[in-house]
C-alpha positions as CSV (number, residue, x, y, z in Angstrom):
1,X,-0.1,0.0,0.2
2,X,3.2,2.3,0.4
3,X,6.8,1.9,0.7
4,X,9.4,0.8,3.3
5,X,9.9,4.9,3.5
6,X,6.6,5.2,5.0
7,X,6.5,2.4,7.2
8,X,10.2,2.8,8.1
9,X,9.2,7.2,8.8
10,X,5.9,6.1,10.8
11,X,7.5,3.8,13.1
12,X,10.0,6.7,13.7
13,X,7.7,9.5,14.3
14,X,5.4,7.1,16.7
15,X,8.4,6.5,18.6
16,X,9.1,9.8,18.6
17,X,6.0,11.1,19.6
18,X,6.8,8.9,22.7
19,X,9.4,11.1,23.7
20,X,9.4,14.1,26.2
21,X,8.5,17.2,24.2
22,X,11.6,18.9,23.5
23,X,13.9,16.0,23.6
24,X,15.9,15.1,20.0
25,X,17.1,11.5,19.7
26,X,19.7,10.2,17.2
27,X,18.9,8.7,14.2
28,X,21.1,5.1,15.6
29,X,18.8,5.4,18.7
30,X,15.7,5.6,17.3
31,X,17.1,2.7,14.6
32,X,18.4,0.8,17.2
33,X,15.3,0.8,19.1
34,X,12.4,0.3,16.3
35,X,15.4,-2.3,14.8
36,X,15.7,-0.3,11.4
37,X,18.3,0.3,9.1
38,X,19.9,3.2,10.8
39,X,21.5,4.6,7.0
40,X,17.9,4.3,5.3
41,X,16.2,5.8,7.8
42,X,18.9,8.9,8.2
43,X,17.5,9.7,4.6
44,X,14.3,9.3,5.2
45,X,14.4,11.5,8.1
46,X,15.9,14.1,7.0
47,X,13.0,14.4,3.8
48,X,10.5,14.5,6.6
49,X,12.5,17.1,8.6
50,X,13.0,19.3,4.9
51,X,9.2,19.3,4.5
52,X,8.8,20.4,8.2
53,X,7.0,17.1,9.7
54,X,10.4,16.8,11.7
55,X,13.2,19.2,13.2
56,X,16.6,18.5,12.8
57,X,19.5,19.6,15.3
58,X,23.0,19.1,14.3
59,X,25.6,18.6,17.3
60,X,26.8,16.0,19.7
61,X,23.2,17.0,21.6
62,X,21.4,16.6,18.5
63,X,19.4,14.3,16.7
64,X,15.5,14.0,15.0
65,X,12.4,15.4,17.3
66,X,8.5,16.2,16.4
67,X,8.2,19.8,14.6
68,X,4.5,19.8,15.4
69,X,2.5,17.8,18.0
70,X,1.6,14.3,16.8
71,X,-2.1,14.6,16.9
72,X,-1.2,17.1,13.9
73,X,0.3,15.1,11.4
74,X,-1.2,12.3,9.6
75,X,-0.1,9.8,7.8
76,X,-0.8,11.4,4.4
77,X,1.1,13.9,4.9
78,X,3.8,11.5,5.7
79,X,3.2,9.6,2.5
80,X,2.8,13.0,0.1
81,X,6.5,13.6,1.2
82,X,7.9,10.5,0.7
83,X,6.4,8.8,-2.2
84,X,3.7,10.9,-3.3
85,X,-0.2,10.6,-4.3
86,X,-0.3,8.9,-7.7
87,X,-0.9,5.5,-5.7
88,X,-4.1,7.2,-4.5
89,X,-5.4,8.5,-7.9
90,X,-4.1,5.7,-10.3
91,X,-6.7,2.8,-11.0
92,X,-6.1,-0.9,-9.4
93,X,-6.0,-1.8,-13.1
94,X,-3.1,-0.1,-13.4
95,X,-4.0,2.6,-16.5
96,X,-2.6,5.9,-15.8
97,X,-4.7,8.4,-14.5
98,X,-7.7,6.2,-15.3
99,X,-10.5,8.7,-15.8
100,X,-12.2,6.9,-18.6
101,X,-14.9,4.9,-17.3
102,X,-14.9,2.8,-20.7
103,X,-11.5,2.0,-20.5
104,X,-11.4,0.5,-16.9
105,X,-13.7,-2.2,-16.1
106,X,-13.3,-1.8,-12.2
107,X,-13.4,2.3,-12.2
108,X,-16.4,3.1,-10.6
109,X,-16.0,0.4,-8.1
110,X,-12.4,1.5,-7.3
111,X,-12.7,5.0,-7.3
112,X,-14.9,4.6,-3.7
113,X,-12.6,1.8,-1.8
114,X,-9.9,4.4,-3.2
115,X,-11.6,7.7,-1.9
116,X,-12.1,5.8,1.6
117,X,-8.5,4.7,2.1
118,X,-7.4,8.5,1.6
119,X,-10.4,9.9,3.6
120,X,-8.4,7.0,6.3
121,X,-4.9,8.6,5.8
122,X,-5.9,12.2,6.0
123,X,-7.3,11.5,8.9
124,X,-5.1,8.9,10.9
125,X,-3.0,11.0,12.8
126,X,0.7,9.8,14.5
127,X,-0.7,10.6,17.7
128,X,-3.5,7.7,17.3
129,X,-1.2,5.6,15.9
130,X,0.9,6.0,19.4
131,X,-2.5,5.1,21.2
132,X,-3.2,2.2,19.4
133,X,0.1,1.0,19.6
134,X,0.3,1.3,22.9
135,X,-3.1,-0.2,23.4
136,X,-1.7,-3.0,21.3
137,X,1.1,-3.6,23.3
138,X,-0.5,-3.7,26.5
139,X,-3.0,-6.4,25.3
140,X,0.2,-8.5,24.1
141,X,1.6,-8.4,27.3
142,X,-1.6,-9.3,29.5
143,X,-1.4,-12.2,27.1
144,X,1.9,-13.2,28.1
145,X,0.9,-12.5,31.7
146,X,-1.9,-15.0,31.2
147,X,0.0,-17.4,29.4
148,X,2.9,-17.6,32.2
149,X,0.3,-17.8,34.7
150,X,-0.9,-21.0,33.3
151,X,2.2,-22.6,32.7
152,X,3.1,-21.6,36.3
153,X,-0.8,-23.1,37.9
154,X,-0.1,-26.7,35.7
155,X,3.6,-26.9,37.2
156,X,2.0,-26.7,40.3
157,X,-0.3,-29.1,39.7
158,X,1.6,-31.9,38.7
């Protein structure tokens, strides 16, 4: 649906959004914590900084931080900066800028799906991604705790 650059950027942005306000993080720290390739991530984050999504500070205490609140940065903005929006404007059968219904057998049905996807990406913010990732982390932690508890109970019965 979107490139690896966008995936890495969204992961890095959610990481940065969880940091204290105004605190910069070095690319290598973000890459290590998110298990991303540092060199590739650096180029991606520099591009986002050039477009005002991130703030970049040079020097030993520098790094990257969000340039504005996470609730003001949408997934679509990140996609526009890194990939452009051609993918979300093309017809599913690959005809370039297919606007002719007669040429494209699925144009009408795919157009509504494409519009819903664009709406979702335009409304979903980095702050929402942080909230959702935290919810999933907590659910996974509870599941691990339950599983560990069941194993302990089974050993005690034995």
